[in-house]
Backbone atoms as SQL, in Angstrom:
CREATE TABLE atoms (id INTEGER PRIMARY KEY, chain TEXT, resi INTEGER, resn TEXT, atom TEXT, x REAL, y REAL, z REAL);
INSERT INTO atoms VALUES
  (1, 'A', 1, 'MET', 'N', 1.568, -20.406, -21.899),
  (2, 'A', 1, 'MET', 'CA', 0.346, -20.916, -21.938),
  (3, 'A', 1, 'MET', 'C', -0.116, -21.500, -20.383),
  (4, 'A', 2, 'ALA', 'N', 0.734, -22.390, -19.408),
  (5, 'A', 2, 'ALA', 'CA', 0.064, -23.018, -18.659),
  (6, 'A', 2, 'ALA', 'C', 0.437, -21.312, -17.549),
  (7, 'A', 3, 'ALA', 'N', 1.027, -20.245, -17.886),
  (8, 'A', 3, 'ALA', 'CA', 0.797, -19.353, -16.934),
  (9, 'A', 3, 'ALA', 'C', -0.841, -18.499, -16.970),
  (10, 'A', 4, 'GLN', 'N', -0.925, -18.763, -18.238),
  (11, 'A', 4, 'GLN', 'CA', -2.486, -17.933, -18.487),
  (12, 'A', 4, 'GLN', 'C', -3.434, -18.937, -18.393),
  (13, 'A', 5, 'ARG', 'N', -3.412, -20.048, -18.239),
  (14, 'A', 5, 'ARG', 'CA', -4.419, -21.026, -17.307),
  (15, 'A', 5, 'ARG', 'C', -4.079, -21.209, -15.943),
  (16, 'A', 6, 'ALA', 'N', -2.985, -20.719, -15.693),
  (17, 'A', 6, 'ALA', 'CA', -3.162, -20.978, -14.289),
  (18, 'A', 6, 'ALA', 'C', -3.929, -19.527, -13.689),
  (19, 'A', 7, 'PHE', 'N', -3.240, -18.459, -14.628),
  (20, 'A', 7, 'PHE', 'CA', -4.557, -16.889, -14.308),
  (21, 'A', 7, 'PHE', 'C', -5.824, -17.054, -14.075),
  (22, 'A', 8, 'THR', 'N', -6.321, -17.690, -15.529),
  (23, 'A', 8, 'THR', 'CA', -7.632, -17.698, -15.873),
  (24, 'A', 8, 'THR', 'C', -8.794, -19.114, -14.453),
  (25, 'A', 9, 'ASP', 'N', -7.771, -19.937, -14.506),
  (26, 'A', 9, 'ASP', 'CA', -8.391, -20.972, -13.468),
  (27, 'A', 9, 'ASP', 'C', -8.392, -20.714, -11.843),
  (28, 'A', 10, 'GLY', 'N', -8.212, -18.966, -11.797),
  (29, 'A', 10, 'GLY', 'CA', -8.105, -18.805, -10.122),
  (30, 'A', 10, 'GLY', 'C', -6.980, -18.667, -9.307),
  (31, 'A', 11, 'ARG', 'N', -6.086, -19.609, -9.817),
  (32, 'A', 11, 'ARG', 'CA', -4.776, -20.027, -9.040),
  (33, 'A', 11, 'ARG', 'C', -3.603, -18.618, -8.827),
  (34, 'A', 12, 'ILE', 'N', -3.753, -17.633, -9.629),
  (35, 'A', 12, 'ILE', 'CA', -2.981, -16.557, -9.187),
  (36, 'A', 12, 'ILE', 'C', -3.962, -15.381, -9.028),
  (37, 'A', 13, 'SER', 'N', -3.993, -14.840, -7.600),
  (38, 'A', 13, 'SER', 'CA', -4.630, -13.855, -7.264),
  (39, 'A', 13, 'SER', 'C', -4.234, -12.538, -7.948),
  (40, 'A', 14, 'THR', 'N', -5.571, -12.056, -8.309),
  (41, 'A', 14, 'THR', 'CA', -5.627, -10.696, -8.921),
  (42, 'A', 14, 'THR', 'C', -5.868, -9.580, -8.018),
  (43, 'A', 15, 'ALA', 'N', -6.058, -10.110, -6.513),
  (44, 'A', 15, 'ALA', 'CA', -6.573, -8.884, -5.412),
  (45, 'A', 15, 'ALA', 'C', -5.520, -7.782, -5.126),
  (46, 'A', 16, 'GLY', 'N', -5.727, -6.911, -5.082),
  (47, 'A', 16, 'GLY', 'CA', -4.908, -5.721, -4.901),
  (48, 'A', 16, 'GLY', 'C', -3.976, -4.920, -6.182),
  (49, 'A', 17, 'ASP', 'N', -4.535, -5.800, -7.412),
  (50, 'A', 17, 'ASP', 'CA', -4.041, -5.238, -8.422),
  (51, 'A', 17, 'ASP', 'C', -4.397, -3.859, -8.694),
  (52, 'A', 18, 'HIS', 'N', -3.478, -3.090, -9.150),
  (53, 'A', 18, 'HIS', 'CA', -3.807, -1.190, -9.245),
  (54, 'A', 18, 'HIS', 'C', -3.099, -0.927, -10.475),
  (55, 'A', 19, 'ASP', 'N', -3.425, 0.431, -11.137),
  (56, 'A', 19, 'ASP', 'CA', -2.984, 0.688, -12.190),
  (57, 'A', 19, 'ASP', 'C', -2.390, 2.065, -11.951),
  (58, 'A', 20, 'LYS', 'N', -1.258, 2.264, -11.790),
  (59, 'A', 20, 'LYS', 'CA', -0.407, 3.249, -10.958),
  (60, 'A', 20, 'LYS', 'C', 0.008, 4.325, -12.621),
  (61, 'A', 21, 'THR', 'N', -0.717, 3.792, -13.737),
  (62, 'A', 21, 'THR', 'CA', -0.835, 5.090, -14.590),
  (63, 'A', 21, 'THR', 'C', -1.975, 6.040, -14.793),
  (64, 'A', 22, 'GLN', 'N', -2.779, 5.558, -13.658),
  (65, 'A', 22, 'GLN', 'CA', -4.058, 6.959, -13.320),
  (66, 'A', 22, 'GLN', 'C', -3.618, 8.012, -12.852),
  (67, 'A', 23, 'PRO', 'N', -4.066, 8.745, -13.195),
  (68, 'A', 23, 'PRO', 'CA', -3.613, 9.960, -12.630),
  (69, 'A', 23, 'PRO', 'C', -3.648, 10.408, -11.258),
  (70, 'A', 24, 'THR', 'N', -2.515, 10.554, -10.581),
  (71, 'A', 24, 'THR', 'CA', -2.431, 10.496, -9.203),
  (72, 'A', 24, 'THR', 'C', -1.787, 11.987, -8.606),
  (73, 'A', 25, 'ALA', 'N', -2.138, 12.665, -7.741),
  (74, 'A', 25, 'ALA', 'CA', -2.472, 13.882, -6.956),
  (75, 'A', 25, 'ALA', 'C', -1.247, 13.951, -5.849),
  (76, 'A', 26, 'ILE', 'N', -1.230, 12.769, -5.192),
  (77, 'A', 26, 'ILE', 'CA', -1.080, 12.432, -3.904),
  (78, 'A', 26, 'ILE', 'C', -0.341, 11.411, -3.600),
  (79, 'A', 27, 'VAL', 'N', 0.940, 10.888, -3.174),
  (80, 'A', 27, 'VAL', 'CA', 1.383, 10.000, -3.198),
  (81, 'A', 27, 'VAL', 'C', 1.869, 9.887, -1.533),
  (82, 'A', 28, 'VAL', 'N', 1.781, 8.961, -0.644),
  (83, 'A', 28, 'VAL', 'CA', 2.315, 8.790, 0.522),
  (84, 'A', 28, 'VAL', 'C', 3.105, 7.569, 0.448),
  (85, 'A', 29, 'SER', 'N', 4.267, 7.868, 1.105),
  (86, 'A', 29, 'SER', 'CA', 5.375, 6.511, 1.229),
  (87, 'A', 29, 'SER', 'C', 6.015, 6.498, 2.657),
  (88, 'A', 30, 'ALA', 'N', 5.725, 5.489, 3.196),
  (89, 'A', 30, 'ALA', 'CA', 5.872, 5.135, 4.708),
  (90, 'A', 30, 'ALA', 'C', 6.621, 3.964, 5.010),
  (91, 'A', 31, 'TYR', 'N', 7.540, 3.736, 5.805),
  (92, 'A', 31, 'TYR', 'CA', 8.258, 2.557, 6.210),
  (93, 'A', 31, 'TYR', 'C', 8.206, 2.713, 7.871),
  (94, 'A', 32, 'TYR', 'N', 7.412, 1.356, 8.196),
  (95, 'A', 32, 'TYR', 'CA', 7.454, 1.225, 9.606),
  (96, 'A', 32, 'TYR', 'C', 8.431, -0.121, 9.943),
  (97, 'A', 33, 'ARG', 'N', 9.085, -0.226, 11.134),
  (98, 'A', 33, 'ARG', 'CA', 9.482, -1.339, 11.662),
  (99, 'A', 33, 'ARG', 'C', 9.199, -1.986, 12.672),
  (100, 'A', 34, 'VAL', 'N', 8.606, -3.083, 13.262),
  (101, 'A', 34, 'VAL', 'CA', 7.843, -2.941, 14.477),
  (102, 'A', 34, 'VAL', 'C', 9.030, -4.118, 15.304),
  (103, 'A', 35, 'HIS', 'N', 8.359, -4.239, 16.311),
  (104, 'A', 35, 'HIS', 'CA', 9.064, -5.226, 17.203),
  (105, 'A', 35, 'HIS', 'C', 8.297, -6.360, 16.626),
  (106, 'A', 36, 'PRO', 'N', 9.560, -7.477, 16.935),
  (107, 'A', 36, 'PRO', 'CA', 8.991, -8.826, 16.286),
  (108, 'A', 36, 'PRO', 'C', 7.897, -9.577, 16.894),
  (109, 'A', 37, 'GLU', 'N', 7.362, -9.288, 18.178),
  (110, 'A', 37, 'GLU', 'CA', 6.574, -9.964, 18.887),
  (111, 'A', 37, 'GLU', 'C', 5.253, -9.155, 18.592),
  (112, 'A', 38, 'ASP', 'N', 5.175, -7.859, 17.856),
  (113, 'A', 38, 'ASP', 'CA', 4.538, -7.423, 17.801),
  (114, 'A', 38, 'ASP', 'C', 3.762, -7.494, 16.014),
  (115, 'A', 39, 'ARG', 'N', 4.414, -7.901, 15.048),
  (116, 'A', 39, 'ARG', 'CA', 4.281, -8.217, 13.777),
  (117, 'A', 39, 'ARG', 'C', 2.976, -8.658, 13.175),
  (118, 'A', 40, 'GLN', 'N', 2.450, -9.824, 13.512),
  (119, 'A', 40, 'GLN', 'CA', 0.915, -9.930, 13.679),
  (120, 'A', 40, 'GLN', 'C', -0.033, -9.317, 14.021),
  (121, 'A', 41, 'THR', 'N', 0.075, -8.709, 15.157),
  (122, 'A', 41, 'THR', 'CA', -0.770, -7.654, 15.585),
  (123, 'A', 41, 'THR', 'C', -0.923, -6.437, 14.444),
  (124, 'A', 42, 'PHE', 'N', 0.417, -6.004, 14.208),
  (125, 'A', 42, 'PHE', 'CA', 0.360, -4.995, 13.230),
  (126, 'A', 42, 'PHE', 'C', -0.172, -5.192, 11.836),
  (127, 'A', 43, 'ILE', 'N', -0.088, -6.664, 11.596),
  (128, 'A', 43, 'ILE', 'CA', -0.334, -7.205, 9.744),
  (129, 'A', 43, 'ILE', 'C', -1.728, -7.289, 10.218),
  (130, 'A', 44, 'ASP', 'N', -2.535, -7.658, 11.356),
  (131, 'A', 44, 'ASP', 'CA', -4.047, -8.074, 11.442),
  (132, 'A', 44, 'ASP', 'C', -4.744, -6.713, 11.571),
  (133, 'A', 45, 'ALA', 'N', -4.033, -5.658, 12.234),
  (134, 'A', 45, 'ALA', 'CA', -4.661, -4.374, 11.911),
  (135, 'A', 45, 'ALA', 'C', -4.519, -3.420, 10.823),
  (136, 'A', 46, 'VAL', 'N', -3.656, -3.949, 9.743),
  (137, 'A', 46, 'VAL', 'CA', -3.235, -2.755, 8.470),
  (138, 'A', 46, 'VAL', 'C', -3.901, -3.732, 7.299),
  (139, 'A', 47, 'LYS', 'N', -3.897, -5.082, 7.468),
  (140, 'A', 47, 'LYS', 'CA', -4.537, -5.483, 6.116),
  (141, 'A', 47, 'LYS', 'C', -6.073, -5.059, 5.928),
  (142, 'A', 48, 'PRO', 'N', -7.078, -5.079, 7.012),
  (143, 'A', 48, 'PRO', 'CA', -8.319, -4.605, 6.722),
  (144, 'A', 48, 'PRO', 'C', -8.579, -3.519, 6.324),
  (145, 'A', 49, 'GLU', 'N', -7.791, -2.892, 6.598),
  (146, 'A', 49, 'GLU', 'CA', -7.596, -1.309, 6.273),
  (147, 'A', 49, 'GLU', 'C', -7.375, -0.887, 4.762),
  (148, 'A', 50, 'MET', 'N', -5.834, -1.773, 4.287),
  (149, 'A', 50, 'MET', 'CA', -5.470, -1.672, 2.744),
  (150, 'A', 50, 'MET', 'C', -6.584, -2.292, 2.110),
  (151, 'A', 51, 'GLN', 'N', -7.376, -3.257, 2.507),
  (152, 'A', 51, 'GLN', 'CA', -8.381, -3.828, 1.096),
  (153, 'A', 51, 'GLN', 'C', -9.495, -2.842, 1.674),
  (154, 'A', 52, 'ALA', 'N', -9.796, -2.173, 2.657),
  (155, 'A', 52, 'ALA', 'CA', -10.777, -1.238, 2.564),
  (156, 'A', 52, 'ALA', 'C', -10.152, 0.092, 1.487),
  (157, 'A', 53, 'ALA', 'N', -9.213, 0.410, 1.916),
  (158, 'A', 53, 'ALA', 'CA', -8.849, 1.856, 1.137),
  (159, 'A', 53, 'ALA', 'C', -8.955, 1.888, -0.182),
  (160, 'A', 54, 'GLN', 'N', -8.464, 0.255, -1.069),
  (161, 'A', 54, 'GLN', 'CA', -8.528, 0.232, -2.293),
  (162, 'A', 54, 'GLN', 'C', -9.724, 0.364, -2.811),
  (163, 'A', 55, 'GLN', 'N', -10.657, 0.310, -2.198),
  (164, 'A', 55, 'GLN', 'CA', -12.192, 0.104, -2.686),
  (165, 'A', 55, 'GLN', 'C', -12.731, 1.765, -2.620),
  (166, 'A', 56, 'LEU', 'N', -11.785, 2.214, -1.944),
  (167, 'A', 56, 'LEU', 'CA', -12.587, 3.897, -2.060),
  (168, 'A', 56, 'LEU', 'C', -12.469, 5.032, -2.831),
  (169, 'A', 57, 'PRO', 'N', -13.588, 5.539, -3.537),
  (170, 'A', 57, 'PRO', 'CA', -13.360, 6.473, -4.962),
  (171, 'A', 57, 'PRO', 'C', -11.863, 7.048, -4.678),
  (172, 'A', 58, 'GLY', 'N', -11.211, 7.477, -5.602),
  (173, 'A', 58, 'GLY', 'CA', -10.020, 8.032, -5.633),
  (174, 'A', 58, 'GLY', 'C', -8.972, 7.312, -5.310),
  (175, 'A', 59, 'CYS', 'N', -9.019, 6.200, -5.023),
  (176, 'A', 59, 'CYS', 'CA', -7.771, 5.469, -4.457),
  (177, 'A', 59, 'CYS', 'C', -6.946, 5.001, -5.898),
  (178, 'A', 60, 'VAL', 'N', -6.127, 5.467, -5.811),
  (179, 'A', 60, 'VAL', 'CA', -5.521, 5.088, -7.231),
  (180, 'A', 60, 'VAL', 'C', -4.476, 3.455, -6.979),
  (181, 'A', 61, 'PHE', 'N', -3.935, 3.232, -5.793),
  (182, 'A', 61, 'PHE', 'CA', -3.314, 2.509, -5.369),
  (183, 'A', 61, 'PHE', 'C', -2.742, 2.684, -3.580),
  (184, 'A', 62, 'TYR', 'N', -3.385, 1.256, -2.795),
  (185, 'A', 62, 'TYR', 'CA', -2.688, 1.485, -1.778),
  (186, 'A', 62, 'TYR', 'C', -2.124, 0.221, -1.367),
  (187, 'A', 63, 'ALA', 'N', -0.800, 0.067, -1.237),
  (188, 'A', 63, 'ALA', 'CA', -0.297, -1.306, -0.677),
  (189, 'A', 63, 'ALA', 'C', 0.342, -1.454, 0.476),
  (190, 'A', 64, 'PHE', 'N', 0.392, -1.896, 1.506),
  (191, 'A', 64, 'PHE', 'CA', 1.209, -2.435, 2.527),
  (192, 'A', 64, 'PHE', 'C', 2.102, -3.849, 1.921),
  (193, 'A', 65, 'SER', 'N', 3.230, -3.789, 1.699),
  (194, 'A', 65, 'SER', 'CA', 4.122, -5.061, 2.313),
  (195, 'A', 65, 'SER', 'C', 5.157, -4.988, 3.243),
  (196, 'A', 66, 'GLN', 'N', 5.433, -6.503, 2.947),
  (197, 'A', 66, 'GLN', 'CA', 6.486, -7.041, 4.342),
  (198, 'A', 66, 'GLN', 'C', 7.762, -6.951, 3.389),
  (199, 'A', 67, 'ASP', 'N', 8.673, -6.568, 4.193),
  (200, 'A', 67, 'ASP', 'CA', 10.070, -6.089, 3.535),
  (201, 'A', 67, 'ASP', 'C', 10.519, -7.412, 3.062),
  (202, 'A', 68, 'LEU', 'N', 10.978, -8.171, 1.825),
  (203, 'A', 68, 'LEU', 'CA', 11.785, -9.284, 1.705),
  (204, 'A', 68, 'LEU', 'C', 13.075, -9.804, 2.581),
  (205, 'A', 69, 'VAL', 'N', 13.512, -8.605, 3.125),
  (206, 'A', 69, 'VAL', 'CA', 15.207, -8.679, 3.953),
  (207, 'A', 69, 'VAL', 'C', 14.531, -8.902, 5.500),
  (208, 'A', 70, 'ASN', 'N', 13.702, -7.684, 5.956),
  (209, 'A', 70, 'ASN', 'CA', 13.580, -8.158, 7.111),
  (210, 'A', 70, 'ASN', 'C', 12.150, -8.414, 8.015),
  (211, 'A', 71, 'PRO', 'N', 11.707, -9.400, 8.464),
  (212, 'A', 71, 'PRO', 'CA', 10.289, -9.562, 8.155),
  (213, 'A', 71, 'PRO', 'C', 9.652, -8.500, 9.038),
  (214, 'A', 72, 'ASP', 'N', 10.063, -7.605, 9.699),
  (215, 'A', 72, 'ASP', 'CA', 9.543, -6.900, 10.898),
  (216, 'A', 72, 'ASP', 'C', 9.385, -5.101, 10.105),
  (217, 'A', 73, 'ALA', 'N', 9.525, -5.122, 8.886),
  (218, 'A', 73, 'ALA', 'CA', 9.761, -4.094, 8.417),
  (219, 'A', 73, 'ALA', 'C', 8.700, -3.929, 7.454),
  (220, 'A', 74, 'PHE', 'N', 8.026, -3.087, 7.128),
  (221, 'A', 74, 'PHE', 'CA', 7.103, -2.903, 6.313),
  (222, 'A', 74, 'PHE', 'C', 6.828, -1.535, 5.396),
  (223, 'A', 75, 'HIS', 'N', 6.518, -1.662, 4.344),
  (224, 'A', 75, 'HIS', 'CA', 6.769, -0.180, 3.513),
  (225, 'A', 75, 'HIS', 'C', 4.889, -0.145, 3.190),
  (226, 'A', 76, 'LEU', 'N', 4.526, 1.064, 3.043),
  (227, 'A', 76, 'LEU', 'CA', 3.334, 1.455, 2.682),
  (228, 'A', 76, 'LEU', 'C', 3.714, 2.441, 1.127),
  (229, 'A', 77, 'SER', 'N', 2.752, 1.970, 0.404),
  (230, 'A', 77, 'SER', 'CA', 2.572, 2.985, -0.709),
  (231, 'A', 77, 'SER', 'C', 1.157, 3.216, -1.164),
  (232, 'A', 78, 'GLU', 'N', 0.914, 4.704, -1.279),
  (233, 'A', 78, 'GLU', 'CA', -0.375, 5.117, -1.562),
  (234, 'A', 78, 'GLU', 'C', -0.589, 5.563, -2.474),
  (235, 'A', 79, 'GLY', 'N', -1.245, 5.938, -3.396),
  (236, 'A', 79, 'GLY', 'CA', -1.564, 7.047, -4.415),
  (237, 'A', 79, 'GLY', 'C', -3.558, 7.603, -4.692),
  (238, 'A', 80, 'TRP', 'N', -3.378, 8.844, -4.249),
  (239, 'A', 80, 'TRP', 'CA', -4.921, 9.385, -4.307),
  (240, 'A', 80, 'TRP', 'C', -4.908, 10.150, -5.781),
  (241, 'A', 81, 'ALA', 'N', -6.489, 9.987, -6.135),
  (242, 'A', 81, 'ALA', 'CA', -6.456, 10.875, -7.102),
  (243, 'A', 81, 'ALA', 'C', -6.418, 12.341, -7.048),
  (244, 'A', 82, 'ASP', 'N', -6.882, 12.803, -5.972),
  (245, 'A', 82, 'ASP', 'CA', -6.597, 14.245, -5.249),
  (246, 'A', 82, 'ASP', 'C', -7.035, 14.605, -3.887),
  (247, 'A', 83, 'ILE', 'N', -6.527, 15.565, -3.506),
  (248, 'A', 83, 'ILE', 'CA', -6.585, 15.464, -1.945),
  (249, 'A', 83, 'ILE', 'C', -8.080, 15.454, -1.164),
  (250, 'A', 84, 'ASP', 'N', -9.113, 15.529, -1.656),
  (251, 'A', 84, 'ASP', 'CA', -10.234, 15.137, -1.351),
  (252, 'A', 84, 'ASP', 'C', -10.241, 13.523, -0.992),
  (253, 'A', 85, 'ALA', 'N', -9.933, 13.016, -1.947),
  (254, 'A', 85, 'ALA', 'CA', -9.969, 11.584, -2.009),
  (255, 'A', 85, 'ALA', 'C', -8.963, 10.794, -0.513),
  (256, 'A', 86, 'TYR', 'N', -7.907, 11.659, -0.926),
  (257, 'A', 86, 'TYR', 'CA', -6.653, 11.016, 0.439),
  (258, 'A', 86, 'TYR', 'C', -7.559, 11.571, 1.755),
  (259, 'A', 87, 'GLU', 'N', -7.921, 12.743, 2.015),
  (260, 'A', 87, 'GLU', 'CA', -8.585, 13.683, 3.175),
  (261, 'A', 87, 'GLU', 'C', -10.050, 12.462, 3.655),
  (262, 'A', 88, 'ARG', 'N', -10.904, 12.062, 2.848),
  (263, 'A', 88, 'ARG', 'CA', -11.803, 11.050, 3.245),
  (264, 'A', 88, 'ARG', 'C', -11.299, 9.829, 3.578),
  (265, 'A', 89, 'HIS', 'N', -10.043, 9.513, 3.117),
  (266, 'A', 89, 'HIS', 'CA', -9.279, 8.260, 3.870),
  (267, 'A', 89, 'HIS', 'C', -8.920, 8.317, 5.045),
  (268, 'A', 90, 'GLU', 'N', -8.592, 9.286, 5.240),
  (269, 'A', 90, 'GLU', 'CA', -7.753, 9.556, 6.602),
  (270, 'A', 90, 'GLU', 'C', -8.619, 9.640, 7.661),
  (271, 'A', 91, 'HIS', 'N', -9.943, 10.010, 7.136),
  (272, 'A', 91, 'HIS', 'CA', -10.936, 10.359, 7.944),
  (273, 'A', 91, 'HIS', 'C', -11.858, 9.128, 8.038),
  (274, 'A', 92, 'SER', 'N', -11.601, 8.089, 7.304),
  (275, 'A', 92, 'SER', 'CA', -12.422, 6.450, 7.041),
  (276, 'A', 92, 'SER', 'C', -12.394, 6.131, 8.663),
  (277, 'A', 93, 'ALA', 'N', -13.618, 5.271, 8.833),
  (278, 'A', 93, 'ALA', 'CA', -13.520, 4.556, 9.841),
  (279, 'A', 93, 'ALA', 'C', -12.654, 3.251, 9.662),
  (280, 'A', 94, 'THR', 'N', -12.654, 2.804, 9.042),
  (281, 'A', 94, 'THR', 'CA', -11.225, 1.815, 9.114),
  (282, 'A', 94, 'THR', 'C', -9.792, 1.919, 9.135),
  (283, 'A', 95, 'PHE', 'N', -9.618, 3.099, 8.572),
  (284, 'A', 95, 'PHE', 'CA', -8.206, 3.781, 8.880),
  (285, 'A', 95, 'PHE', 'C', -8.221, 4.168, 10.236),
  (286, 'A', 96, 'LEU', 'N', -9.117, 5.010, 11.117),
  (287, 'A', 96, 'LEU', 'CA', -8.687, 5.185, 12.415),
  (288, 'A', 96, 'LEU', 'C', -8.829, 4.587, 13.343),
  (289, 'A', 97, 'GLN', 'N', -9.385, 2.764, 12.957),
  (290, 'A', 97, 'GLN', 'CA', -9.438, 1.879, 13.674),
  (291, 'A', 97, 'GLN', 'C', -8.159, 1.009, 13.630),
  (292, 'A', 98, 'ALA', 'N', -7.245, 0.956, 12.448),
  (293, 'A', 98, 'ALA', 'CA', -6.203, 0.380, 12.407),
  (294, 'A', 98, 'ALA', 'C', -5.560, 1.484, 13.105),
  (295, 'A', 99, 'LEU', 'N', -5.226, 3.045, 13.284),
  (296, 'A', 99, 'LEU', 'CA', -4.280, 3.566, 13.257),
  (297, 'A', 99, 'LEU', 'C', -4.464, 3.612, 14.791),
  (298, 'A', 100, 'SER', 'N', -5.509, 3.425, 15.453),
  (299, 'A', 100, 'SER', 'CA', -5.642, 3.304, 16.663),
  (300, 'A', 100, 'SER', 'C', -4.970, 1.823, 17.718),
  (301, 'A', 101, 'THR', 'N', -5.563, 0.970, 16.539),
  (302, 'A', 101, 'THR', 'CA', -4.718, -0.786, 17.092),
  (303, 'A', 101, 'THR', 'C', -3.149, -0.390, 16.844),
  (304, 'A', 102, 'VAL', 'N', -2.778, 0.070, 15.922),
  (305, 'A', 102, 'VAL', 'CA', -1.433, 0.169, 16.094),
  (306, 'A', 102, 'VAL', 'C', -0.512, 1.292, 17.131),
  (307, 'A', 103, 'VAL', 'N', -1.338, 2.230, 16.778),
  (308, 'A', 103, 'VAL', 'CA', -0.745, 3.173, 18.005),
  (309, 'A', 103, 'VAL', 'C', -0.611, 2.601, 19.759),
  (310, 'A', 104, 'LYS', 'N', -1.651, 2.024, 19.836),
  (311, 'A', 104, 'LYS', 'CA', -1.883, 1.286, 21.405),
  (312, 'A', 104, 'LYS', 'C', -1.514, 0.036, 21.441),
  (313, 'A', 105, 'GLU', 'N', -1.218, -1.095, 20.609),
  (314, 'A', 105, 'GLU', 'CA', -0.949, -2.286, 20.720),
  (315, 'A', 105, 'GLU', 'C', 0.553, -2.884, 19.573),
  (316, 'A', 106, 'VAL', 'N', 0.834, -2.096, 19.280),
  (317, 'A', 106, 'VAL', 'CA', 2.298, -2.182, 18.482),
  (318, 'A', 106, 'VAL', 'C', 3.211, -1.310, 18.686),
  (319, 'A', 107, 'ARG', 'N', 4.459, -1.908, 19.156),
  (320, 'A', 107, 'ARG', 'CA', 5.387, -1.001, 19.501),
  (321, 'A', 107, 'ARG', 'C', 6.575, -0.869, 18.022),
  (322, 'A', 108, 'ILE', 'N', 5.959, 0.501, 17.716),
  (323, 'A', 108, 'ILE', 'CA', 6.916, 0.947, 16.462),
  (324, 'A', 108, 'ILE', 'C', 7.950, 1.377, 16.589),
  (325, 'A', 109, 'LEU', 'N', 9.312, 0.097, 16.376),
  (326, 'A', 109, 'LEU', 'CA', 10.627, 0.896, 16.412),
  (327, 'A', 109, 'LEU', 'C', 11.183, 1.757, 15.792),
  (328, 'A', 110, 'HIS', 'N', 10.489, 2.039, 14.553),
  (329, 'A', 110, 'HIS', 'CA', 10.760, 3.479, 13.871),
  (330, 'A', 110, 'HIS', 'C', 10.107, 3.373, 12.433),
  (331, 'A', 111, 'ARG', 'N', 9.733, 4.674, 12.135),
  (332, 'A', 111, 'ARG', 'CA', 8.724, 5.046, 11.605),
  (333, 'A', 111, 'ARG', 'C', 9.111, 6.219, 10.202),
  (334, 'A', 112, 'GLU', 'N', 9.000, 6.115, 9.079),
  (335, 'A', 112, 'GLU', 'CA', 9.303, 7.405, 8.621),
  (336, 'A', 112, 'GLU', 'C', 8.048, 7.430, 7.661),
  (337, 'A', 113, 'GLY', 'N', 7.505, 8.730, 7.385),
  (338, 'A', 113, 'GLY', 'CA', 6.448, 8.700, 6.286),
  (339, 'A', 113, 'GLY', 'C', 6.572, 10.034, 5.663),
  (340, 'A', 114, 'VAL', 'N', 6.280, 10.222, 4.168),
  (341, 'A', 114, 'VAL', 'CA', 6.230, 11.380, 3.498),
  (342, 'A', 114, 'VAL', 'C', 4.807, 11.095, 2.369),
  (343, 'A', 115, 'ARG', 'N', 4.284, 12.316, 2.733),
  (344, 'A', 115, 'ARG', 'CA', 3.221, 12.975, 1.572),
  (345, 'A', 115, 'ARG', 'C', 3.777, 13.838, 0.493),
  (346, 'A', 116, 'TYR', 'N', 3.533, 13.058, -0.808),
  (347, 'A', 116, 'TYR', 'CA', 3.975, 14.036, -1.565),
  (348, 'A', 116, 'TYR', 'C', 2.915, 14.571, -2.599),
  (349, 'A', 117, 'ASP', 'N', 2.924, 16.030, -2.940),
  (350, 'A', 117, 'ASP', 'CA', 1.820, 16.396, -4.012),
  (351, 'A', 117, 'ASP', 'C', 2.482, 16.216, -5.222),
  (352, 'A', 118, 'VAL', 'N', 2.103, 15.687, -6.099),
  (353, 'A', 118, 'VAL', 'CA', 2.633, 15.563, -7.541),
  (354, 'A', 118, 'VAL', 'C', 2.275, 16.776, -8.366),
  (355, 'A', 119, 'ALA', 'N', 3.394, 16.940, -9.059),
  (356, 'A', 119, 'ALA', 'CA', 3.489, 18.076, -10.096),
  (357, 'A', 119, 'ALA', 'C', 3.474, 17.563, -11.512),
  (358, 'A', 120, 'LYS', 'N', 3.859, 16.385, -11.524),
  (359, 'A', 120, 'LYS', 'CA', 4.097, 15.788, -12.929),
  (360, 'A', 120, 'LYS', 'C', 4.169, 14.274, -13.042),
  (361, 'A', 121, 'GLN', 'N', 3.482, 13.593, -13.634),
  (362, 'A', 121, 'GLN', 'CA', 3.898, 12.091, -13.356),
  (363, 'A', 121, 'GLN', 'C', 4.113, 11.732, -14.756),
  (364, 'A', 122, 'HIS', 'N', 5.018, 10.721, -14.479),
  (365, 'A', 122, 'HIS', 'CA', 5.823, 9.793, -15.918),
  (366, 'A', 122, 'HIS', 'C', 5.812, 8.358, -15.885),
  (367, 'A', 123, 'ILE', 'N', 5.402, 8.077, -16.729),
  (368, 'A', 123, 'ILE', 'CA', 5.477, 6.282, -16.818),
  (369, 'A', 123, 'ILE', 'C', 6.851, 5.576, -16.560),
  (370, 'A', 124, 'ASP', 'N', 7.151, 4.769, -15.999),
  (371, 'A', 124, 'ASP', 'CA', 8.854, 4.253, -15.928),
  (372, 'A', 124, 'ASP', 'C', 8.520, 3.067, -16.111),
  (373, 'A', 125, 'ASP', 'N', 8.820, 2.149, -17.243),
  (374, 'A', 125, 'ASP', 'CA', 9.112, 1.193, -17.463),
  (375, 'A', 125, 'ASP', 'C', 10.771, 1.066, -18.587),
  (376, 'A', 126, 'PRO', 'N', 11.444, 0.674, -17.438),
  (377, 'A', 126, 'PRO', 'CA', 12.929, 0.433, -17.611),
  (378, 'A', 126, 'PRO', 'C', 12.991, -1.121, -18.710),
  (379, 'A', 127, 'ARG', 'N', 12.218, -1.607, -18.806),
  (380, 'A', 127, 'ARG', 'CA', 12.415, -3.009, -19.645),
  (381, 'A', 127, 'ARG', 'C', 13.265, -2.786, -20.923),
  (382, 'A', 128, 'GLY', 'N', 13.055, -2.013, -21.549),
  (383, 'A', 128, 'GLY', 'CA', 13.525, -1.398, -23.156),
  (384, 'A', 128, 'GLY', 'C', 15.204, -0.974, -22.753),
  (385, 'A', 129, 'LYS', 'N', 15.587, -0.926, -21.490),
  (386, 'A', 129, 'LYS', 'CA', 16.760, -1.077, -21.367),
  (387, 'A', 129, 'LYS', 'C', 17.555, -2.266, -21.687),
  (388, 'A', 130, 'VAL', 'N', 17.181, -3.057, -21.633),
  (389, 'A', 130, 'VAL', 'CA', 17.989, -4.865, -21.822),
  (390, 'A', 130, 'VAL', 'C', 17.665, -5.323, -23.086),
  (391, 'A', 131, 'THR', 'N', 19.368, -5.248, -23.284),
  (392, 'A', 131, 'THR', 'CA', 19.517, -5.667, -24.662),
  (393, 'A', 131, 'THR', 'C', 20.153, -7.515, -24.773),
  (394, 'A', 132, 'ASP', 'N', 19.621, -7.560, -26.047),
  (395, 'A', 132, 'ASP', 'CA', 20.321, -8.838, -26.324),
  (396, 'A', 132, 'ASP', 'C', 21.722, -9.194, -25.707);
């Protein structure tokens, strides 16, 4: 009950919530490791982009997350309803601004990014594997 009360009185944020069960045709998974001195510049560049992307039509999910073990590492996970939504995002002013800032002002020490075209989607919930 306390958790429900905390949720309804606004102390638990729902910002960035998304429904990954929605049909998703494009998934992007990326990893960035930045120079420690550039970490805040990176965060300041990608946070407004993340918030803007989450509002775009066709965005199923879009999240940048700082690694729990390495504070200089960040993971990007994004899902788009279709290729048109993905391409609109790639050409949006907020994306291009974030990209420009990161390219010009952040020393990226390591980056990997992969775009997947989803052929089939399955809902994954392993909680049922837990026994008493």
